[in-house]
N, C-alpha and C positions, 0 to 999 in steps of 0.2 A: 547343018548346023554342024560343026567339027568338036567332036565333046573329046575332054580331056579326064582321064582320069586322077585324083588328088591323090599325094601321097598322106596319109594319115596316121604314117606309124609316128612316133614320139610324141601324138600330142593326147593329154587329159584324153580319156575314154571319152565323159559325157560330149562333148568338143568333137571331138572327133566322128561320135555317132550321130550328132546333132547333123556335125558335114556332110555326112553320108547319107543321110533320110532327105535333106537337100538338093541332092547331086542327083540321088535318087526318079526325086517328084519331077524332078528340071528334066531333066534326059526320057522319062517314061511322059512327058505330057502329052494328052493324047491318042497314048496308045491302051489298048483295053485289049491286048491278048496276052496270058499269060508265061506261055513259052516265050516270046521277044522277051518279057519283064525276068525270068529268069536266068536268060542268059543275059544279061545285061546289070542284073543285082549280083550275079558269081561274078564277073570282070570287076564287077567294080569292090568290092570287097574287096576279093584273092590281089586285084592290085594293090587298094588302098593300104592297108592292115601288113602283105605278105606272107598268106598266109600259104602254106605246103600246096596243101587241098580246097579249092572251095567249089562248091556245086548244090544241085536239086537229086535227089532222088526221089520223079512220079511218083503216084500211084497208078501201079497199072490195070492192078483185082484186086478195091474196095475189102479193106479187111486182111488182108493176105497176103500183096505181094507188092512189089516197090521196085520200081524199076528206074535206071540213072537218069537222068534229064539235062540237059547243060550246066556244064562246067568249064573251072579250070583247073590245069594239074595234071598227074601222069592218068594216063586209064583206068578207071577208077571198076570195080568192081560192077557187074551188068546188073544183078537183082538179088534182092535183099527179103528174106519173108519177113512179115510182121512178126514183132516178137525176138527177133534177133540181131545182135549184134547192136548198137548203139543206134544206127538208124530204126529199125526195125521196134526197139524198145519204144523210142522215140513218139514213131506211130500209132504204136499198140497204144499204149497210154496216154497218145496228144495229149504232151506234155512237153518243156525244152529239158535234154539230158546233158549236164554237163562231165565230164570223164577227165579227170586231172591224169592218168596215168591209164594208158589200156593196155597197157598189159593186165590190169590188177580187174578189168572188167569181164568180168564171167561172159561169155560167148562173142568175146570182140572179134570181127570178122575183119584182118587183116587184106586191105586193098593193096598200100604203100607201105613197106617193115620200116622208114624213117617215121613216120607217125608214131608220137607221145600221149600227145593230146586233143580232145573232141570237142563241140557243141553242137548239137545236132535239137533242127528246131520247128516244130511244125509249122505248116504251112496251110493256113486254110484260106476260105471263098467265104461268099459273102450269106452262102447258105449253113457255113459253117462244116463244110465237108472239108475234109483231108483232102488235099489235093495232090500234098508234097511235103518229107520235108527239107533241110536246107543244113547242107552237112559240112562244117568246115572241121580241118585237120591242121594242128599242127608239129613243127619237129622238134620242138620245146614244152619238158613237163608243165603241168599245169598253167597250160595258156591262158585261158579262158575265165573267167568271173560273172558275178552276181552281174555286173556293166556290162559285158559283151550283151548277156544275156537279155537285158532289157534294150538294148540299144537295138539287137539282132530282132526281137519280137516288136517290137516296133515297125522297124522298115519292114519285115514279112507280114504287116497291116494292111498294104500297098494292096494287096492280093483280095483281101475281106471288101477293100472298095473297088475293084476293080475287076475282082474274078466270078 
């Protein structure tokens, strides 16, 4: 089946995330591989919304280290310690973190100097184990809202059902 990426820009966010969720479910139907899902979901989000960087940092050492996983964009940071930067904070605290201005986030790790704002969503498997974080960077300040948080957290539920 030939899949296409839907352009979600310009749509109301609730509608856009509903379409994204439907597309994720359709494309990944019958797939139970979390790495394939991460690659596919990062592509759908990145191209659907036109973000600067979209991808996953996978748990390499539980409680200690994240390592870059499937992503779209320029080369990402290879490793991030739990508690460091936005990704490490989201992993350590097991919660979504939205940063309107990365220059004001203490300890922000600059992988791409064009990044102005960021959202990081924890990803859990069906055993409630943290397996990754979804990291999205924008070149616009304050690009992410609670609507993005809700939509992305719903999309990351795929891993709880299949992981």
